[in-house]
C-alpha positions in Angstrom: 115.4 82.7 90.3 113.3 80.6 88.0 110.6 80.2 90.6 110.5 84.0 91.1 110.1 84.6 87.3 107.4 82.0 87.0 105.5 83.6 89.9 105.8 87.0 88.3 104.6 85.7 85.0 101.6 84.0 86.7 100.6 87.1 88.5 101.6 89.6 85.8 98.2 91.4 85.6 98.1 91.9 89.4 101.7 93.1 89.6 101.2 95.6 86.8 98.0 96.9 88.5 99.8 97.3 91.8 102.7 99.2 90.2 100.6 101.5 88.1 97.9 102.2 90.6 98.1 105.4 92.7 96.3 103.7 95.6 98.0 102.0 98.5 96.8 100.2 101.6 99.9 101.4 103.5 98.2 104.0 105.7 95.5 101.5 106.8 98.1 98.9 107.6 99.9 101.5 109.7 96.8 102.3 111.7 96.2 98.5 112.2 99.7 98.2 113.5 99.2 101.0 115.9 95.9 99.6 117.2 97.4 96.1 117.7 100.4 97.5 119.6 98.1 99.7 121.7 95.9 96.6 122.4 98.9 94.8 123.8 100.1 97.7 126.0 96.6 98.6 127.3 95.5 95.2 128.4 94.5 96.4 131.9 91.9 99.0 130.9 88.8 98.7 133.1 86.4 99.4 130.3 86.3 99.3 126.5 85.3 102.9 126.2 88.7 104.1 127.5 90.4 101.8 125.0 88.4 103.3 122.1 89.2 106.8 123.3 92.9 106.0 123.3 92.6 104.6 119.7 90.9 107.8 118.7 93.7 109.9 120.2 96.4 108.1 118.3 94.6 108.0 114.9 93.2 111.6 115.0 
């Protein structure tokens, strides 16, 4: 517990900025996860254009 408190004190400005800010990188992280899982499942695409079309379908 002491280590957690010390870390919070050290990063106090950043933690307060993250809590009070209305912005989040959650949606972008979600898109990144979708692209990575698609990349794993579509390993056999013959060309890259089909892969990009599939990404566009999912994210649009």
